[in-house]
PAZAPA-4460 file (N, C-alpha, C; in steps of 0.05 Angstrom, whole numbers, plus 32768, in hexadecimal, padded with zeros to 4 digits):
% residues 250
    n_x    n_y    n_z   ca_x   ca_y   ca_z    c_x    c_y    c_z   seq   type   mol
   8505   8214   8479   8500   8227   8463   84E3   8231   8465     1      M     A
   84DF   824B   8469   84C4   8255   846B   84B8   8259   844F     2      N     A
   849E   8261   844F   8490   8262   8435   849B   8277   8423     3      D     A
   84A5   828E   842D   84B0   82A3   841C   84C9   8299   840E     4      D     A
   84DB   828C   841C   84F3   8282   8410   84ED   826D   83FB     5      V     A
   84D9   825B   8402   84D1   8246   83F0   84C6   8252   83D6     6      R     A
   84B6   8267   83D8   84AB   8273   83C0   84C0   8280   83AF     7      N     A
   84D4   828D   83BC   84EA   8299   83AD   84FA   8284   839E     8      I     A
   8500   826D   83AC   850F   8258   839F   8500   824C   8387     9      V     A
   84E6   8247   838C   84D6   823C   8376   84D4   8250   835F    10      L     A
   84D2   826A   8365   84D1   827E   8350   84EA   827E   833F    11      G     A
   8502   827D   834D   851B   827C   833F   851E   8264   832E    12      V     A
   8515   824D   8339   8516   8234   8329   8504   8236   8310    13      I     A
   84EC   8240   8314   84D9   8243   82FD   84E4   8256   82E8    14      A     A
   84F0   826C   82F1   84FC   827F   82DE   8513   8272   82CF    15      A     A
   8523   8262   82DD   853A   8255   82CF   8530   8240   82BB    16      G     A
   851B   8231   82C2   8510   821E   82B0   8504   822C   8297    17      I     A
   84F6   8242   829C   84E9   8250   8285   84FF   825C   8273    18      S     A
   8515   8266   827F   852A   8271   826E   8538   825C   825E    19      A     A
   853C   8244   826B   8549   822E   825C   8537   8224   8245    20      A     A
   851D   8221   824B   850A   8219   8236   8509   822D   821F    21      L     A
   8509   8247   8226   8509   825B   8212   8522   825B   8200    22      G     A
   8539   8256   820D   8552   8255   81FE   8552   823C   81EC    23      W     A
   8548   8225   81F6   8547   820D   81E5   8535   8212   81CD    24      V     A
   851D   821F   81D2   850A   8224   81BC   8516   8237   81A8    25      A     A
   8523   824C   81B1   852F   825F   819E   8545   8252   818E    26      R     A
   8555   8242   819B   856B   8234   818D   8560   8221   8179    27      T     A
   854A   8212   8180   853E   81FF   816D   8533   820E   8154    28      Y     A
   8525   8224   8159   851A   8233   8143   8530   823F   8131    29      L     A
   8545   8249   813E   855B   8255   812E   8569   823F   811D    30      W     A
   856D   8228   8129   8579   8212   8119   8567   8209   8103    31      K     A
   854D   8208   8108   853B   8200   80F2   853A   8214   80DB    32      R     A
   853A   822E   80E2   853C   8242   80CD   8556   8240   80BE    33      R     A
   856B   823B   80CC   8586   8239   80BF   8586   8221   80AC    34      L     A
   857B   820A   80B5   857A   81F2   80A3   856A   81F8   808A    35      R     A
   8553   8206   808D   8543   820C   8076   8552   821F   8063    36      R     A
   8560   8232   806E   856F   8245   805E   8586   8236   8050    37      K     A
   8593   8224   805D   85A9   8215   8051   859E   8203   803B    38      Q     A
   8587   81F7   803F   857B   81E6   802B   8573   81F6   8012    39      A     A
   8567   820D   8016   855F   821E   8000   8576   8227   7FEF    40      F     A
   858C   822F   7FFC   85A3   8238   7FED   85B6   8222   7FE5    41      F     A
   85B1   8209   7FEF   85C3   81F3   7FE9   85DE   81F7   7FF6    42      G     A
   85DE   8202   800E   85F6   8209   801C   85F7   81FC   8038    43      L     A
   85FB   81E2   803A   85FE   81D6   8055   8618   81E0   8062    44      P     A
   861A   81DA   807C   8631   81E4   808B   864C   81DB   807E    45      E     A
   865E   81EE   807B   8679   81E9   8070   8679   81E1   8053    46      N     A
   8663   81E5   8045   8663   81DE   8028   8671   81F4   8018    47      S     A
   8676   81EE   7FFF   8684   8200   7FED   866F   820C   7FD9    48      E     A
   8673   8226   7FD3   8662   8233   7FBF   8674   8244   7FAD    49      S     A
   8667   824D   7F97   8675   825C   7F82   8667   8276   7F7E    50      L     A
   8676   828C   7F7F   866C   82A6   7F7A   8679   82B0   7F60    51      L     A
   8669   82B2   7F4B   8673   82B9   7F30   8670   82D7   7F2B    52      V     A
   8687   82E4   7F28   8688   8301   7F25   8687   8308   7F08    53      V     A
   8676   831C   7F01   8675   8325   7EE6   8688   833C   7EE1    54      N     A
   8686   8349   7ECA   8697   8360   7EC5   8685   8378   7EBD    55      R     A
   8690   838F   7EC0   8681   83A7   7EB8   8682   83AB   7E9A    56      N     A
   866C   83A7   7E8C   866D   83A9   7E6F   8672   83C5   7E64    57      P     A
   8671   83D9   7E76   8676   83F5   7E6D   8693   83FC   7E6A    58      A     A
   86A5   83EA   7E72   86C1   83EF   7E70   86D0   83D7   7E65    59      T     A
   86E6   83DD   7E57   86F6   83C8   7E4B   8708   83BB   7E60    60      A     A
   870C   83C7   7E77   871C   83BC   7E8C   870D   83A7   7E9B    61      E     A
   871B   8393   7EA7   870E   837F   7EB7   8705   838A   7ED2    62      P     A
   86EF   8398   7ED2   86E5   83A5   7EEA   86C8   839B   7EF0    63      A     A
   86C0   839F   7F09   86A6   8397   7F13   8697   83B1   7F1B    64      V     A
   867E   83B3   7F12   866E   83CB   7F19   8669   83CB   7F37    65      H     A
   8668   83E3   7F42   8665   83E6   7F5F   864B   83D9   7F6A    66      R     A
   8635   83DB   7F5A   861D   83CE   7F63   861F   83B0   7F63    67      F     A
   862F   83A5   7F50   8634   8388   7F51   8645   8380   7F69    68      D     A
   8657   8392   7F70   8667   838D   7F89   8655   838C   7FA1    69      V     A
   8642   839E   7FA3   862E   839D   7FB9   861E   8383   7FB9    70      F     A
   8617   837A   7FA1   8608   8361   7F9E   8619   8349   7FA8    71      A     A
   8632   8349   7FA1   8644   8334   7FA9   8647   8334   7FC8    72      L     A
   8649   834B   7FD4   864B   834D   7FF1   8632   8342   7FFF    73      L     A
   861B   8348   7FF4   8602   833D   8000   8601   831F   7FFE    74      E     A
   860A   8314   7FE7   860A   82F7   7FE4   861F   82EA   7FF6    75      L     A
   8635   82F7   7FFA   864A   82EC   800C   863F   82EB   8028    76      S     A
   862F   82FE   8031   8623   82FD   804C   8610   82E6   804E    77      A     A
   8600   82E1   8039   85ED   82CA   803A   85FC   82B0   803D    78      L     A
   8612   82AD   802D   8621   8295   802E   862E   8291   804A    79      I     A
   8638   82A6   8055   8644   82A5   8070   8630   829D   8085    80      K     A
   8617   82A8   8083   8602   82A1   8096   85FC   8283   8095    81      D     A
   85FF   8276   807F   85FA   825A   807C   8611   8249   8086    82      C     A
   8627   8255   808D   863E   8246   8096   864E   8239   8080    83      G     A
   864B   8243   8067   8658   8237   8050   8670   8248   8048    84      A     A
   867F   823D   8035   8697   824B   802A   8692   8253   800D    85      H     A
   86A0   8267   8004   869C   8271   7FE9   86B6   8275   7FDB    86      V     A
   86B5   826E   7FC1   86CC   8273   7FAF   86C2   8288   7F9A    87      Q     A
   86D1   829D   7F98   86CA   82B3   7F85   86DA   82AF   7F6C    88      V     A
   86CC   82AD   7F55   86D9   82AA   7F3B   86CD   82BE   7F27    89      V     A
   86DD   82C5   7F13   86D2   82D7   7EFE   86C3   82C6   7EEA    90      T     A
   86B0   82D3   7EDC   869E   82C4   7ECB   86AC   82B5   7EB4    91      H     A
   86C4   82BE   7EAC   86D1   82B2   7E96   86E6   829D   7E9F    92      D     A
   86E6   8297   7EB9   86F9   8282   7EC3   86EA   826B   7ED1    93      T     A
   86CF   826D   7ED2   86BF   8258   7EDF   86B9   8241   7ECB    94      A     A
   86CD   8230   7EC6   86CA   821B   7EB3   86C4   8201   7EC2    95      H     A
   86AB   81FD   7EC9   86A3   81E5   7ED7   8685   81E1   7ED5    96      Q     A
   867B   81C9   7EDB   865F   81C4   7ED9   8650   81D0   7EF0    97      G     A
   8636   81C9   7EF2   8626   81D4   7F08   8617   81BD   7F15    98      F     A
   860F   81C2   7F2E   8600   81AE   7F3D   8610   81A2   7F54    99      G     A
   862B   81A4   7F54   863B   819A   7F69   863D   81AD   7F81   100      E     A
   863C   81C7   7F7C   863C   81DA   7F91   862B   81F2   7F88   101      R     A
   8621   8200   7F9C   860F   8217   7F96   861F   822D   7F88   102      T     A
   8612   8239   7F75   861F   824E   7F65   860D   8266   7F64   103      E     A
   861A   827D   7F67   860C   8297   7F65   8619   82A7   7F4E   104      F     A
   8609   82AD   7F39   8612   82BB   7F21   8606   82D7   7F21   105      C     A
   8617   82EB   7F22   860D   8307   7F22   8612   8313   7F07   106      V     A
   85FD   831E   7EFB   85FF   832C   7EE2   85F1   831D   7ECB   107      G     A
   85E9   832C   7EB7   85DC   8320   7EA0   85F0   8315   7E8C   108      G     A
   85E6   830A   7E76   85F7   82FE   7E62   860B   8311   7E55   109      P     A
   8605   832B   7E56   8617   833E   7E4A   8630   8343   7E5A   110      G     A
   8630   833C   7E74   8647   8340   7E85   8651   8327   7E93   111      S     A
   8642   8311   7E90   8649   82F8   7E9D   8645   82E1   7E8B   112      N     A
   865B   82D5   7E81   8659   82BE   7E6F   864D   82A6   7E7C   113      R     A
   8651   82A4   7E96   8646   828D   7EA5   8628   828E   7EA6   114      R     A
   861D   82A6   7EAA   8600   82AA   7EA9   85F6   82A3   7E8D   115      T     A
   8604   82AC   7E78   85FB   82A5   7E5D   85F9   8287   7E59   116      M     A
   860E   8278   7E63   860E   825B   7E60   85F6   824F   7E6F   117      A     A
   85F1   8258   7E87   85DB   824D   7E97   85C0   8253   7E8A   118      H     A
   85BD   826B   7E80   85A3   8272   7E73   859F   8262   7E59   119      M     A
   85B4   825E   7E4A   85B2   824E   7E32   85AB   8231   7E38   120      S     A
   85B5   8226   7E4E   85B0   820A   7E54   8596   8206   7E63   121      A     A
   858E   8219   7E74   8577   8214   7E86   8560   8227   7E82   122      M     A
   8564   823D   7E74   854F   8251   7E70   854C   8257   7E52   123      L     A
   8543   8243   7E42   8542   8248   7E25   852C   825C   7E1D   124      P     A
   851A   8262   7E2F   8504   8275   7E29   850B   8292   7E2E   125      G     A
   8524   8297   7E35   852C   82B3   7E3C   8541   82BC   7E27   126      V     A
   853D   82D4   7E1E   8550   82E2   7E0D   8556   82FD   7E18   127      R     A
   856F   8305   7E19   8576   8320   7E22   8585   832E   7E0C   128      V     A
   857C   8346   7E05   8588   8355   7DEF   85A1   8362   7DFA   129      N     A
   85B8   8358   7DF2   85D2   8363   7DFB   85E0   8373   7DE5   130      I     A
   85D0   837B   7DD1   85DB   838B   7DBB   85E5   83A6   7DC6   131      D     A
   85FE   83AD   7DC2   8608   83C6   7DCD   85FE   83DF   7DBF   132      P     A
   85F2   83DC   7DA7   85E8   83F3   7D99   85CE   83FE   7DA6   133      E     A
   85CC   8418   7DA8   85B4   8424   7DB4   859B   841C   7DA4   134      P     A
   8585   841A   7DB3   856B   8413   7DA6   8557   840D   7DBC   135      G     A
   853D   840D   7DB5   8528   8409   7DC9   8529   83ED   7DD6   136      P     A
   8535   83DA   7DC9   8536   83BE   7DD4   8551   83B8   7DE1   137      D     A
   8562   83CB   7DE3   857C   83C6   7DEF   8578   83BE   7E0D   138      R     A
   8582   83A7   7E15   857F   839D   7E30   8565   8390   7E36   139      G     A
   8553   838E   7E22   8538   8384   7E27   8539   8366   7E2C   140      A     A
   8526   835C   7E3D   8522   8340   7E42   850B   8336   7E30   141      F     A
   8510   831F   7E23   84FB   8310   7E15   84F6   82F7   7E25   142      Q     A
   84DF   82F4   7E31   84D8   82DC   7E41   84BE   82D1   7E35   143      I     A
   84C1   82BB   7E28   84A9   82B0   7E19   84A1   82C4   7E04   144      G     A
   8487   82CB   7E06   847C   82DE   7DF2   847D   82FB   7DFC   145      A     A
   8487   8300   7E14   8487   831A   7E20   84A3   8327   7E1E   146      E     A
   84A3   8342   7E1A   84BC   8351   7E18   84BB   8367   7E2E   147      R     A
   84D2   836A   7E3B   84D4   837D   7E51   84EB   8390   7E4B   148      Y     A
   84E4   83A9   7E44   84F8   83BC   7E3C   8503   83CB   7E54   149      R     A
   851B   83D5   7E51   8529   83E4   7E65   8524   8402   7E63   150      L     A
   851C   840F   7E79   851A   842B   7E7B   852E   8434   7E91   151      E     A
   8546   843A   7E8A   855B   843F   7E9E   8553   8452   7EB4   152      P     A
   8556   8449   7ECD   8550   845A   7EE4   8533   845B   7EEB   153      G     A
   8521   8451   7EDA   8504   8453   7EDE   84F8   8437   7EE2   154      V     A
   84F9   8427   7ECE   84EF   840C   7ECF   8503   83F9   7EC4   155      T     A
   850D   83E7   7ED5   8522   83D4   7ECD   851A   83B9   7ED8   156      E     A
   8524   83A4   7ECA   851C   8389   7ED1   8535   8378   7ED7   157      Y     A
   8530   8364   7EE7   8545   8351   7EEF   8539   8335   7EF3   158      V     A
   8547   8321   7EEA   853E   8305   7EEF   854D   82FA   7F07   159      L     A
   853D   82EF   7F19   8549   82E1   7F30   8541   82C4   7F2D   160      L     A
   8554   82B3   7F2A   854F   8297   7F24   855E   8284   7F37   161      A     A
   8550   826F   7F3F   855D   8259   7F4E   8559   8240   7F3C   162      R     A
   856F   8235   7F32   856E   8220   7F1F   857D   8207   7F29   163      L     A
   8571   81F0   7F24   857E   81D7   7F2B   857E   81C5   7F13   164      T     A
   8592   81B4   7F11   8593   81A0   7EFC   8591   8185   7F08   165      A     A
   857E   8174   7EFD   857B   8159   7F08   8569   815A   7F21   166      G     A
   856E   8148   7F33   855E   8146   7F4C   8564   815D   7F5E   167      E     A
   8550   816E   7F65   8554   8185   7F76   8561   817F   7F91   168      P     A
   855B   8168   7F9C   8565   8162   7FB7   8583   815B   7FB6   169      R     A
   858D   8153   7F9F   85A9   814B   7F9C   85BA   815F   7F8F   170      Q     A
   85AE   8171   7F7F   85BD   8184   7F6F   85BD   819F   7F7E   171      S     A
   85D5   81AC   7F7F   85D7   81C7   7F8B   85CD   81DB   7F76   172      R     A
   85BF   81F0   7F7F   85B3   8203   7F6D   85C6   8217   7F62   173      P     A
   85BE   8223   7F4B   85CB   823A   7F40   85B8   8252   7F43   174      V     A
   85C1   8268   7F4E   85B1   8280   7F51   85BB   8294   7F3C   175      F     A
   85A8   829F   7F2C   85AF   82B3   7F18   85A3   82CD   7F20   176      L     A
   85B2   82E3   7F1C   85A9   82FE   7F21   85AF   830D   7F07   177      F     A
   859B   830D   7EF5   859F   8317   7EDA   858F   8331   7ED7   178      C     A
   859C   8348   7EDB   858F   8361   7ED9   8595   8370   7EC0   179      G     A
   8584   8383   7EB9   8589   8394   7EA2   859F   83A8   7EA7   180      Q     A
   85A3   83AF   7EC1   85B9   83C0   7ECA   85C5   83B5   7EE3   181      R     A
   85DD   83BE   7EEA   85EA   83B3   7F02   85DA   83B7   7F1B   182      A     A
   85CD   83CE   7F1E   85BE   83D4   7F36   85A7   83C0   7F39   183      I     A
   859D   83B5   7F23   8588   83A1   7F24   8592   8386   7F2F   184      N     A
   85AC   8380   7F2A   85B8   8368   7F36   85B8   836A   7F54   185      N     A
   85C0   8382   7F5E   85BF   8385   7F7B   85A3   8384   7F86   186      Q     A
   8590   838F   7F77   8574   838E   7F80   856B   8371   7F83   187      A     A
   8573   8360   7F70   856B   8343   7F71   8578   8335   7F89   188      A     A
   8591   833A   7F8E   859E   832D   7FA5   8592   8336   7FBF   189      T     A
   858B   8350   7FC1   857E   835A   7FD9   8563   834E   7FDC   190      R     A
   8554   834B   7FC6   8539   833F   7FC7   853C   8322   7FD1   191      H     A
   8550   8313   7FC8   8554   82F8   7FD0   855A   82F7   7FEE   192      L     A
   856C   8308   7FF7   8574   8308   8013   855C   830E   8025   193      A     A
   854A   8320   801D   8534   8327   802D   851D   8313   802C   194      R     A
   851A   8305   8016   8503   82F4   8012   8508   82D6   800F   195      N     A
   8520   82CD   8016   8527   82B1   8011   8515   829E   8021   196      H     A
   850C   82A6   8039   84FB   8294   8048   84E0   8290   803A   197      E     A
   84D5   82A6   8030   84BB   82A4   8021   84BF   8294   8007   198      R     A
   84D5   8298   7FF9   84DA   8289   7FE1   84DE   826B   7FE7   199      L     A
   84EB   8265   7FFD   84EF   8249   8005   84D4   823C   800B   200      A     A
   84C2   824A   8018   84A8   823F   801E   8498   823B   8004   201      R     A
   849C   824C   7FF0   848C   824B   7FD8   8497   8235   7FC5   202      T     A
   84B2   8234   7FC2   84BE   8223   7FAD   84CD   820C   7FB8   203      Y     A
   84D3   820C   7FD2   84E3   81F6   7FDD   84FF   81F5   7FD0   204      G     A
   8506   81DE   7FC6   8520   81DB   7FB9   851D   81DA   7F9B   205      N     A
   8507   81E3   7F90   8502   81E2   7F74   850D   81FA   7F66   206      S     A
   850F   81F8   7F4B   8518   820F   7F3B   8502   8224   7F39   207      S     A
   850A   823D   7F36   84F6   8252   7F31   8505   8269   7F22   208      F     A
   84F6   8278   7F13   8500   8290   7F05   84EC   82A6   7F0A   209      V     A
   84F5   82BB   7F17   84E3   82D2   7F1E   84EC   82EB   7F0E   210      L     A
   84D9   82F9   7F03   84DF   8312   7EF6   84D8   8329   7F0A   211      L     A
   84EC   8339   7F11   84E8   834F   7F23   84EB   8369   7F14   212      L     A
   84DD   837D   7F1E   84DF   8398   7F13   84EB   83AA   7F28   213      K     A
   8500   83B9   7F21   850D   83CC   7F32   8501   83E7   7F2B   214      V     A
   84F4   83F4   7F3F   84E5   840C   7F3A   84F6   8425   7F41   215      V     A
   84F9   8437   7F2E   8505   8451   7F32   851F   844F   7F41   216      N     A
   8532   8440   7F36   854C   843C   7F43   855C   8455   7F46   217      S     A
   8556   8469   7F35   8565   8482   7F37   855E   8491   7F50   218      Q     A
   8547   848B   7F5C   8540   8497   7F76   8542   8484   7F8D   219      A     A
   853A   846A   7F89   8539   8457   7F9F   854F   8443   7F9F   220      Y     A
   8561   8444   7F8B   8576   8430   7F8A   856B   8414   7F86   221      G     A
   8576   8400   7F94   856D   83E4   7F90   8558   83DB   7FA3   222      P     A
   854B   83EE   7FB2   853A   83E6   7FC8   851D   83E1   7FC1   223      D     A
   8513   83EE   7FAB   84F7   83EB   7FA5   84F4   83D7   7F8E   224      V     A
   84EB   83BF   7F95   84EA   83A9   7F81   84CE   839D   7F82   225      V     A
   84C3   8398   7F6B   84A8   838C   7F68   84AA   8371   7F59   226      E     A
   849B   835E   7F62   849A   8345   7F53   8487   8348   7F3C   227      L     A
   8491   8344   7F24   8480   8346   7F0C   8472   832C   7F08   228      V     A
   8481   8316   7F07   8474   82FC   7F02   8488   82E5   7F08   229      A     A
   847D   82CE   7F0E   848C   82B5   7F0D   848C   82AC   7EF0   230      D     A
   84A4   82AC   7EE4   84A6   82A6   7EC8   84B4   828B   7EC3   231      V     A
   84B3   827A   7ED7   84C2   8261   7ED6   84BB   8251   7EBD   232      T     A
   84A1   824D   7EB8   8498   823C   7EA2   84A1   8248   7E87   233      R     A
   849C   8262   7E84   84A3   826F   7E6A   84C2   826F   7E66   234      A     A
   84D1   8273   7E7C   84EE   8274   7E79   84FA   8259   7E73   235      A     A
   84EE   8244   7E7C   84F8   8229   7E77   84ED   821C   7E5F   236      Q     A
   84DB   8229   7E50   84D0   821F   7E37   84DD   822D   7E20   237      S     A
   84E7   821E   7E0C   84F5   822A   7DF6   84E4   823E   7DE7   238      P     A
   84F0   8254   7DDE   84E2   8268   7DCF   84DA   825B   7DB4   239      L     A
   84C3   8263   7DA9   84BB   8258   7D8F   84CE   8262   7D7A   240      P     A
   84D4   8251   7D67   84E5   8258   7D51   84D8   826D   7D3F   241      A     A
   84E7   8281   7D36   84DB   8296   7D24   84D0   8289   7D0A   242      P     A
   84BA   8294   7D01   84AE   8289   7CE9   84C1   828D   7CD1   243      A     A
   84C4   8278   7CC1   84D4   827A   7CA9   84C5   8289   7C92   244      R     A
   84D3   8299   7C83   84C5   82A8   7C6D   84BC   8294   7C58   245      P     A
   84A6   8299   7C4D   849B   8287   7C38   84A8   828D   7C1D   246      S     A
   84AE   8278   7C0E   84BA   827C   7BF4   84A7   8274   7BDD   247      H     A
   848D   8271   7BE5   847A   826A   7BD1   8474   8281   7BBE   248      R     A
   846F   827C   7BA6   8468   8291   7B93   844D   829C   7B9A   249      A     A
   844A   82B6   7B96   842F   82C2   7B9C   841A   82B8   7B89   250      P     A
***
């Protein structure tokens, strides 16, 4: 074997070793990202999850708003990426506890009874005005001492929450997407899909409640979203009781 042939053989061997090492490194990094994603969503391989579907409050028929359908499709893709299974149930038939399997609830308390139950149990500092009568506070969020009013198509708000009961490492999370309008629910699911790695680095497996603002949805749809604040502490702290009227004589 002359020097030229030897150099060619050594070059081929070196290229093969480099390709193999690159494949091993990429596979390792992919599996590590997948494990982190599965841990954040509480969705290990072949686990079961629950997708709770709300109803369109604008109709008396049992229908789902098209933007909520888009939100459900994005969540289904996330669940599939984790290698988990999903059971789809309507909000009024999900009669079970939480913590045994990951749950995704789409819609606010006006369209999803399951969301209402979770907020009552785990977010005592949040109130949502679901009064059907027109008024400036219709659809408004009350979070602690702050109020966030709805300006349809211009400025809208949505709560994105990851909640756990008991020990976070043992309890599967509940994800809430509570928007003032259906398009806001889709905006929250899209925000979660795009930013779950950053959220996992920030919060790990702990609970959090984020208030997001959907900007000019009539022009930009669900794509332009701004983080208003992390409202976890205020949302999990009971609202102060209203002052009782005094009955003392003047």
